[in-house]
Backbone as CSV, one residue per row, in Angstrom:
resi,resn,N_x,N_y,N_z,CA_x,CA_y,CA_z,C_x,C_y,C_z
1,MET,234.146,-51.650,118.766,233.287,-52.183,117.716,232.272,-53.117,118.364
2,SER,230.969,-52.862,118.030,229.913,-53.692,118.596,229.755,-54.966,117.796
3,ARG,229.392,-56.004,118.489,229.210,-57.295,117.833,227.760,-57.743,117.992
4,ASP,227.241,-58.330,116.922,225.871,-58.834,116.986,225.804,-59.981,117.976
5,LYS,224.771,-59.912,118.806,224.593,-60.960,119.802,223.781,-62.100,119.214
6,LYS,224.298,-63.297,119.391,223.546,-64.462,118.952,222.598,-64.877,120.049
7,PRO,221.409,-65.330,119.693,220.460,-65.748,120.728,221.022,-66.877,121.559
8,VAL,220.900,-66.736,122.845,221.390,-67.750,123.782,220.410,-68.911,123.792
9,PRO,220.904,-70.152,123.668,219.995,-71.299,123.690,219.136,-71.283,124.946
10,GLY,217.894,-71.539,124.784,216.976,-71.542,125.911,216.301,-70.226,126.146
11,SER,216.802,-69.142,125.486,216.176,-67.829,125.646,214.917,-67.750,124.797
12,PRO,213.987,-66.775,125.070,212.745,-66.651,124.285,212.976,-66.420,122.807
13,ASP,214.140,-65.736,122.494,214.395,-65.434,121.071,214.735,-66.681,120.283
14,SER,215.253,-67.713,120.987,215.667,-68.915,120.259,214.520,-69.864,120.015
15,GLN,213.384,-69.648,120.664,212.226,-70.518,120.502,211.138,-69.779,119.732
16,GLN,211.002,-70.086,118.492,210.006,-69.467,117.625,209.024,-70.532,117.152
17,GLU,207.778,-70.170,117.196,206.749,-71.090,116.751,206.148,-70.609,115.433
18,GLU,205.759,-71.531,114.641,205.109,-71.217,113.362,203.680,-71.749,113.402
19,MET,202.742,-70.899,113.098,201.339,-71.309,113.122,200.690,-70.912,111.812
20,THR,200.051,-71.852,111.174,199.316,-71.602,109.936,197.843,-71.878,110.191
21,VAL,197.035,-70.877,109.933,195.598,-71.013,110.146,194.922,-71.116,108.779
22,VAL,194.200,-72.175,108.580,193.496,-72.395,107.322,192.000,-72.438,107.621
23,VAL,191.267,-71.574,106.968,189.815,-71.558,107.136,189.180,-71.994,105.825
24,ILE,188.477,-73.080,105.858,187.858,-73.637,104.655,186.358,-73.727,104.883
25,LYS,185.595,-73.255,103.922,184.135,-73.289,104.027,183.583,-74.298,103.027
26,PHE,182.792,-75.212,103.530,182.139,-76.201,102.676,180.646,-75.923,102.638
27,LYS,180.023,-76.296,101.528,178.586,-76.155,101.385,178.059,-77.368,100.651
28,GLY,177.106,-78.042,101.234,176.542,-79.215,100.600,175.879,-80.115,101.615
29,GLY,175.564,-81.320,101.202,174.920,-82.270,102.095,175.907,-82.870,103.068
30,ALA,175.401,-83.691,103.983,176.242,-84.272,105.016,177.324,-85.158,104.408
31,GLU,176.973,-85.941,103.395,177.938,-86.830,102.765,179.031,-86.051,102.046
32,SER,178.632,-84.986,101.343,179.613,-84.157,100.640,180.530,-83.451,101.626
33,MET,179.970,-82.993,102.744,180.766,-82.314,103.765,181.812,-83.270,104.339
34,GLN,181.392,-84.523,104.642,182.311,-85.487,105.233,183.453,-85.805,104.284
35,LYS,183.148,-85.964,103.008,184.191,-86.224,102.013,185.156,-85.051,101.926
36,GLY,184.617,-83.844,102.044,185.484,-82.666,101.997,186.436,-82.624,103.162
37,PHE,185.937,-82.942,104.367,186.801,-82.951,105.552,187.901,-83.996,105.414
38,GLU,187.521,-85.171,104.910,188.516,-86.225,104.750,189.589,-85.833,103.739
39,ALA,189.184,-85.183,102.664,190.162,-84.757,101.659,191.131,-83.733,102.228
40,VAL,190.619,-82.786,103.029,191.491,-81.772,103.626,192.446,-82.398,104.623
41,ASN,191.934,-83.299,105.474,192.789,-83.945,106.481,193.869,-84.800,105.826
42,ASN,193.500,-85.489,104.730,194.514,-86.282,104.023,195.601,-85.407,103.416
43,ALA,195.182,-84.255,102.891,196.168,-83.336,102.311,197.105,-82.801,103.385
44,ILE,196.549,-82.494,104.560,197.384,-81.981,105.652,198.346,-83.050,106.138
45,ALA,197.833,-84.288,106.246,198.693,-85.369,106.713,199.832,-85.635,105.742
46,ALA,199.567,-85.452,104.435,200.604,-85.691,103.429,201.735,-84.686,103.533
47,LEU,201.424,-83.493,104.037,202.480,-82.486,104.184,203.454,-82.840,105.289
48,GLY,202.996,-83.600,106.281,203.863,-83.983,107.382,204.012,-82.861,108.383
49,PRO,204.602,-83.139,109.533,204.778,-82.106,110.568,205.784,-81.059,110.124
50,SER,205.646,-79.870,110.644,206.560,-78.775,110.293,207.913,-79.003,110.933
51,HIS,208.909,-78.342,110.425,210.269,-78.527,110.915,210.402,-78.055,112.349
52,ALA,209.576,-77.144,112.742,209.679,-76.636,114.106,208.894,-77.495,115.084
53,GLY,208.017,-78.328,114.539,207.261,-79.205,115.406,206.167,-78.512,116.177
54,HIS,205.860,-77.295,115.833,204.858,-76.536,116.564,203.752,-76.033,115.646
55,GLN,203.622,-76.604,114.470,202.590,-76.150,113.531,201.243,-76.729,113.933
56,ARG,200.255,-75.885,114.012,198.917,-76.296,114.404,197.951,-75.936,113.283
57,THR,197.145,-76.877,112.890,196.166,-76.653,111.836,194.770,-76.763,112.429
58,ILE,193.988,-75.766,112.172,192.627,-75.732,112.720,191.651,-75.812,111.558
59,VAL,190.786,-76.794,111.565,189.737,-76.938,110.562,188.408,-76.727,111.262
60,GLN,187.696,-75.726,110.859,186.431,-75.373,111.502,185.281,-75.722,110.592
61,ARG,184.322,-76.421,111.103,183.146,-76.806,110.331,182.007,-75.852,110.653
62,THR,181.443,-75.273,109.616,180.324,-74.361,109.806,179.102,-74.933,109.112
63,THR,177.981,-74.652,109.648,176.726,-75.136,109.069,176.164,-74.101,108.122
64,ALA,175.863,-74.507,106.898,175.317,-73.567,105.917,173.939,-73.117,106.365
65,GLN,173.670,-71.834,106.149,172.379,-71.278,106.512,171.359,-71.618,105.433
66,ILE,170.298,-72.261,105.828,169.270,-72.682,104.887,168.061,-71.792,105.084
67,VAL,167.657,-71.118,104.018,166.486,-70.255,104.074,165.291,-71.020,103.565
68,PRO,164.289,-71.266,104.395,163.134,-72.044,103.941,162.344,-71.295,102.901
69,PRO,161.745,-71.992,101.932,160.934,-71.326,100.902,159.657,-70.803,101.517
70,PRO,159.001,-69.837,100.844,157.716,-69.345,101.345,156.708,-70.466,101.446
71,ALA,155.722,-70.262,102.281,154.732,-71.306,102.534,153.997,-71.700,101.265
72,ASN,153.742,-70.728,100.372,153.002,-71.028,99.150,153.892,-71.404,97.984
73,GLY,155.211,-71.469,98.220,156.131,-71.870,97.163,156.419,-70.793,96.158
74,LYS,155.987,-69.556,96.394,156.199,-68.469,95.455,156.812,-67.275,96.169
75,VAL,157.609,-66.515,95.418,158.162,-65.275,95.948,157.347,-64.133,95.373
76,ILE,156.750,-63.358,96.221,155.848,-62.293,95.787,156.543,-60.949,95.950
77,ASP,156.627,-60.182,94.865,157.200,-58.851,94.930,156.253,-57.915,95.658
78,ALA,156.826,-56.942,96.330,155.994,-55.997,97.060,155.200,-55.123,96.113
79,GLU,155.832,-54.750,94.995,155.168,-53.898,94.027,155.380,-54.462,92.645
80,VAL,154.330,-54.546,91.884,154.397,-55.031,90.505,153.756,-53.983,89.622
81,GLU,154.507,-53.519,88.617,153.999,-52.500,87.709,153.711,-53.120,86.356
82,GLU,152.880,-52.432,85.594,152.611,-52.896,84.236,153.901,-52.811,83.433
83,PRO,154.342,-53.891,82.761,155.562,-53.817,81.961,155.405,-52.859,80.800
84,ALA,156.497,-52.178,80.476,156.444,-51.210,79.381,156.262,-51.910,78.046
85,GLU,156.910,-53.080,77.918,156.820,-53.780,76.630,157.183,-55.231,76.831
86,GLU,156.431,-56.125,76.259,156.704,-57.540,76.382,157.785,-57.940,75.393
87,THR,158.425,-59.098,75.639,159.496,-59.544,74.765,158.962,-60.150,73.469
88,ARG,157.717,-60.657,73.507,157.164,-61.262,72.298,155.824,-60.627,71.977
89,HIS,155.545,-60.567,70.689,154.270,-60.021,70.226,153.167,-61.014,70.551
90,PRO,151.944,-60.520,70.821,150.833,-61.440,71.142,150.597,-62.515,70.108
91,GLU,150.826,-62.206,68.809,150.629,-63.221,67.786,151.650,-64.345,67.966
92,GLU,152.889,-63.980,68.349,153.898,-64.994,68.613,153.524,-65.824,69.836
93,GLU,152.956,-65.163,70.854,152.511,-65.882,72.032,151.416,-66.880,71.663
94,ALA,150.506,-66.455,70.781,149.409,-67.344,70.384,149.939,-68.550,69.626
95,ILE,150.917,-68.321,68.725,151.493,-69.425,67.966,152.201,-70.390,68.896
96,ALA,152.942,-69.836,69.866,153.664,-70.688,70.814,152.710,-71.494,71.669
97,SER,151.555,-70.895,71.994,150.591,-71.597,72.843,149.877,-72.700,72.092
98,GLU,149.818,-72.603,70.762,149.100,-73.592,69.969,149.925,-74.845,69.727
99,THR,151.231,-74.766,69.977,152.115,-75.896,69.731,152.841,-76.255,71.010
100,ALA,152.732,-77.497,71.430,153.407,-77.946,72.637,154.875,-78.177,72.338
101,ASN,155.671,-78.498,73.390,157.098,-78.731,73.220,157.376,-79.916,72.314
102,ASP,156.473,-80.898,72.299,156.701,-82.069,71.466,156.197,-81.889,70.046
103,GLY,155.760,-80.681,69.696,155.310,-80.410,68.349,153.860,-80.732,68.091
104,LYS,153.174,-81.280,69.071,151.769,-81.635,68.877,150.884,-80.405,69.057
105,PRO,149.809,-80.304,68.287,148.918,-79.141,68.411,148.345,-79.032,69.817
106,LYS,148.215,-77.812,70.267,147.682,-77.552,71.593,146.594,-76.491,71.481
107,LYS,145.603,-76.587,72.320,144.513,-75.627,72.273,145.034,-74.227,72.567
108,PRO,144.583,-73.203,71.799,145.042,-71.831,72.052,144.567,-71.350,73.415
109,LEU,145.340,-70.436,73.974,144.994,-69.885,75.277,143.742,-69.030,75.172
110,PRO,142.901,-69.060,76.168,141.704,-68.204,76.154,142.102,-66.755,76.372
111,PRO,141.282,-65.803,75.935,141.629,-64.387,76.134,141.700,-64.044,77.611
112,GLN,142.555,-63.114,77.940,142.707,-62.693,79.323,141.609,-61.725,79.747
113,GLN,140.894,-61.175,78.778,139.815,-60.233,79.091,138.457,-60.903,78.884
114,GLU,137.421,-60.225,79.314,136.076,-60.771,79.173,135.137,-59.724,78.587
115,PHE,134.050,-60.212,77.996,133.051,-59.345,77.383,132.168,-58.740,78.474
116,LEU,132.002,-57.409,78.414,131.179,-56.702,79.392,129.776,-56.531,78.827
117,SER,128.866,-57.371,79.262,127.508,-57.319,78.732,126.761,-56.061,79.161
118,ASP,127.198,-55.445,80.266,126.508,-54.250,80.752,127.174,-52.956,80.286
119,PHE,128.199,-53.071,79.423,128.865,-51.874,78.898,128.019,-51.318,77.749
120,ASN,127.499,-50.108,77.908,126.586,-49.505,76.936,127.355,-49.008,75.714
121,LEU,127.121,-49.645,74.578,127.791,-49.265,73.336,126.960,-48.287,72.514
122,THR,125.781,-47.953,73.002,124.920,-46.981,72.306,124.407,-45.931,73.308
123,PRO,125.285,-45.182,73.937,124.840,-44.182,74.916,124.088,-43.040,74.235
124,ALA,123.190,-42.424,74.953,122.386,-41.332,74.392,123.222,-40.063,74.248
125,GLY,122.961,-39.323,73.179,123.597,-38.032,72.969,124.973,-38.071,72.350
126,VAL,125.514,-39.240,72.111,126.849,-39.355,71.503,126.791,-40.439,70.429
127,PRO,127.767,-40.451,69.523,127.770,-41.490,68.488,127.886,-42.885,69.096
128,ALA,127.097,-43.806,68.566,127.212,-45.197,69.011,128.556,-45.762,68.567
129,TRP,129.007,-46.788,69.266,130.321,-47.340,68.965,130.416,-47.854,67.535
130,LYS,129.474,-48.610,67.075,129.562,-49.175,65.729,129.562,-48.077,64.667
131,GLU,128.771,-47.047,64.854,128.746,-45.938,63.899,130.088,-45.199,63.904
132,PHE,130.614,-44.971,65.074,131.900,-44.283,65.214,133.008,-45.083,64.532
133,ALA,133.030,-46.396,64.791,134.066,-47.245,64.201,133.918,-47.341,62.690
134,ALA,132.674,-47.405,62.185,132.451,-47.499,60.738,132.875,-46.216,60.039
135,GLU,132.670,-45.074,60.692,133.072,-43.802,60.099,134.582,-43.671,60.023
136,LYS,135.267,-44.172,61.055,136.733,-44.113,61.055,137.328,-45.205,60.152
137,ASP,136.722,-46.372,60.191,137.137,-47.515,59.378,138.647,-47.783,59.468
138,PRO,139.166,-48.029,60.674,140.603,-48.298,60.800,140.966,-49.655,60.199
139,GLN,142.104,-49.715,59.547,142.548,-50.949,58.919,143.725,-51.583,59.664
140,ALA,144.683,-50.770,60.044,145.846,-51.292,60.771,145.428,-51.699,62.189
141,GLU,146.116,-52.672,62.727,145.764,-53.195,64.053,145.882,-52.120,65.131
142,ASN,146.982,-51.376,65.106,147.158,-50.317,66.112,146.089,-49.233,65.976
143,ASP,145.679,-48.950,64.734,144.632,-47.941,64.515,143.306,-48.384,65.141
144,LYS,143.024,-49.661,65.083,141.791,-50.163,65.694,141.811,-49.943,67.210
145,PHE,142.954,-50.166,67.816,143.062,-49.947,69.256,142.940,-48.468,69.601
146,LEU,143.518,-47.616,68.756,143.420,-46.174,69.000,141.977,-45.688,68.870
147,VAL,141.295,-46.150,67.836,139.903,-45.725,67.611,139.004,-46.222,68.746
148,ALA,139.170,-47.472,69.128,138.367,-48.018,70.223,138.650,-47.275,71.521
149,SER,139.916,-46.984,71.771,140.286,-46.262,72.993,139.690,-44.865,73.001
150,LEU,139.697,-44.212,71.843,139.149,-42.857,71.752,137.657,-42.853,72.059
151,TRP,136.913,-43.797,71.492,135.473,-43.834,71.736,135.168,-44.165,73.199
152,ILE,135.862,-45.149,73.723,135.629,-45.547,75.118,135.895,-44.389,76.068
153,GLN,136.971,-43.667,75.788,137.394,-42.606,76.700,136.529,-41.351,76.578
154,THR,136.114,-41.023,75.370,135.377,-39.768,75.158,133.865,-39.945,75.087
155,HIS,133.383,-41.113,74.643,131.944,-41.347,74.495,131.420,-42.505,75.351
156,GLY,132.291,-43.438,75.693,131.841,-44.631,76.414,131.750,-44.458,77.918
157,GLY,132.233,-43.339,78.425,132.122,-43.083,79.861,133.111,-43.841,80.715
158,ALA,134.185,-44.351,80.129,135.203,-45.065,80.896,136.550,-44.376,80.701
159,ASP,136.921,-43.564,81.657,138.185,-42.833,81.592,138.809,-42.804,82.989
160,PRO,139.780,-43.661,83.234,140.457,-44.589,82.325,139.628,-45.855,82.096
161,PHE,140.111,-46.682,81.166,139.389,-47.896,80.800,140.269,-49.118,81.027
162,THR,139.703,-50.283,80.802,140.432,-51.534,81.004,140.470,-52.351,79.710
163,GLY,141.173,-53.453,79.764,141.215,-54.355,78.615,139.866,-54.962,78.319
164,ASN,139.017,-55.086,79.328,137.672,-55.623,79.099,136.849,-54.705,78.197
165,HIS,137.021,-53.391,78.347,136.306,-52.446,77.476,136.765,-52.602,76.023
166,LEU,138.066,-52.728,75.829,138.579,-52.916,74.468,138.076,-54.226,73.886
167,PHE,138.108,-55.278,74.669,137.663,-56.591,74.206,136.192,-56.547,73.786
168,THR,135.386,-55.843,74.550,133.958,-55.728,74.234,133.735,-54.993,72.925
169,CYS,134.476,-53.901,72.718,134.346,-53.134,71.474,134.797,-53.954,70.269
170,PHE,135.878,-54.678,70.407,136.380,-55.500,69.296,135.384,-56.606,68.955
171,ARG,134.807,-57.225,69.967,133.835,-58.280,69.715,132.590,-57.720,69.018
172,ALA,132.195,-56.525,69.416,131.016,-55.916,68.803,131.230,-55.650,67.319
173,MET,132.464,-55.321,66.942,132.787,-55.060,65.540,133.260,-56.311,64.801
174,GLU,133.340,-57.422,65.523,133.845,-58.682,64.967,135.268,-58.527,64.456
175,TRP,136.026,-57.672,65.139,137.451,-57.551,64.856,138.190,-58.681,65.559
176,LYS,139.334,-59.037,65.018,140.158,-60.087,65.618,140.689,-59.608,66.970
177,THR,140.475,-60.424,67.988,140.963,-60.084,69.324,142.304,-60.766,69.584
178,GLN,142.959,-60.358,70.633,144.236,-60.931,71.026,144.103,-61.570,72.409
179,VAL,145.030,-62.461,72.704,145.016,-63.081,74.027,145.143,-62.025,75.104
180,ASP,146.049,-61.081,74.887,146.247,-59.969,75.820,145.934,-58.677,75.081
181,MET,144.778,-58.101,75.358,144.354,-56.891,74.657,145.135,-55.657,75.100
182,ILE,145.899,-55.759,76.157,146.671,-54.619,76.652,148.055,-54.543,76.010
183,GLN,148.510,-55.630,75.401,149.851,-55.648,74.821,150.102,-54.520,73.814
184,PRO,149.198,-54.266,72.848,149.441,-53.154,71.922,149.533,-51.805,72.636
185,LEU,148.790,-51.649,73.722,148.847,-50.395,74.470,150.215,-50.217,75.119
186,ARG,150.771,-51.298,75.622,152.105,-51.231,76.220,153.139,-50.799,75.181
187,GLN,153.015,-51.365,73.976,153.971,-51.029,72.923,153.822,-49.576,72.481
188,LEU,152.578,-49.115,72.324,152.353,-47.729,71.903,152.725,-46.747,73.011
189,LYS,152.646,-47.183,74.247,153.102,-46.346,75.362,154.620,-46.225,75.335
190,SER,155.291,-47.347,75.108,156.754,-47.361,75.133,157.374,-46.655,73.925
191,LYS,156.787,-46.882,72.739,157.408,-46.382,71.512,156.929,-44.992,71.089
192,LYS,155.663,-44.661,71.416,155.115,-43.397,70.923,154.488,-42.527,72.013
193,SER,154.405,-43.023,73.231,153.794,-42.290,74.347,152.327,-41.953,74.068
194,TYR,151.640,-42.847,73.370,150.224,-42.629,73.057,149.325,-42.969,74.253
195,TYR,149.827,-43.766,75.172,149.026,-44.197,76.310,149.761,-43.907,77.619
196,GLU,148.980,-43.838,78.675,149.528,-43.791,80.012,148.772,-44.774,80.886
197,ASN,149.417,-45.180,81.961,148.900,-46.236,82.821,148.781,-45.691,84.245
198,PRO,147.692,-44.952,84.539,147.587,-44.283,85.841,147.551,-45.228,87.029
199,SER,147.039,-46.434,86.858,147.030,-47.429,87.930,147.007,-48.803,87.291
200,ARG,147.278,-49.819,88.094,147.377,-51.167,87.538,146.061,-51.582,86.890
201,GLY,146.149,-51.984,85.611,144.973,-52.430,84.884,144.156,-51.314,84.275
202,LYS,144.523,-50.059,84.519,143.783,-48.907,83.999,144.644,-48.176,82.961
203,TRP,144.017,-47.822,81.841,144.737,-47.183,80.747,143.933,-46.013,80.200
204,LYS,144.639,-45.072,79.577,143.986,-43.944,78.909,144.925,-43.364,77.872
205,LEU,144.333,-42.708,76.876,145.122,-42.040,75.849,145.721,-40.763,76.404
206,THR,146.953,-40.463,75.993,147.557,-39.181,76.312,147.064,-38.137,75.302
207,GLY,147.507,-36.912,75.463,147.110,-35.869,74.525,147.507,-36.194,73.099
208,ILE,148.749,-36.638,72.917,149.197,-36.959,71.553,148.530,-38.244,71.068
209,GLY,148.135,-39.105,71.986,147.424,-40.313,71.593,146.030,-39.989,71.086
210,ILE,145.367,-39.023,71.731,144.050,-38.582,71.277,144.146,-37.959,69.893
211,ASP,145.165,-37.139,69.686,145.364,-36.509,68.375,145.600,-37.571,67.298
212,ALA,146.389,-38.575,67.623,146.683,-39.648,66.650,145.406,-40.413,66.312
213,ALA,144.565,-40.656,67.306,143.313,-41.377,67.076,142.346,-40.545,66.246
214,LYS,142.273,-39.263,66.520,141.366,-38.385,65.762,141.806,-38.250,64.311
215,ALA,143.109,-38.390,64.065,143.627,-38.247,62.709,143.308,-39.443,61.824
216,ILE,142.844,-40.531,62.397,142.495,-41.716,61.614,141.142,-41.483,60.938
217,VAL,141.143,-41.551,59.621,139.905,-41.311,58.851,139.742,-42.417,57.810
218,LYS,138.528,-42.570,57.359,138.230,-43.584,56.369,138.871,-43.243,55.043
219,LYS,139.510,-44.201,54.409,140.190,-43.950,53.132,139.347,-44.470,51.972
């Protein structure tokens, strides 16, 4: 019958060491880091030495990597596309701009577009803008944008066109303008696919958008 051998005192089997490795990462200023180290060391000291007397605790201090901000203080995306739809309607934006955080009245924001004095609203051989708009006589806000877009694209010689063209047509008819004349186009693009955005700042009616604009008639 075999008997289990007990480790002989002084042999390698009788000497076992216990090692606990604790890796702690701190992040903060120099003062916060120092307080953290002191708290960890106090906690370790409170535990006392291990029963084997061979416990070693290693606390490693690492420096947090600090990424400096861009020189101009802004992060610039490589590519920025026209948003499909804004979170707030332009009228809501205008109301918000007229009232400051403290409730005091604030001057409304100026329009983002400008009047094109050299944009010909009476080109030869085609209906003039005012005549075209009067014949259609759009009443709804979106209808006004569709009618203006149709004239600009088919008679105004701007295909695609910009918000400045729309702003000029609205001013000529004394229609109410918006701070951002492109906002309704974004909404009609997203909800009805009436518009497309071939390049940044450039817009045009799609096939179904042209049909929708042509269907607007004076009531």
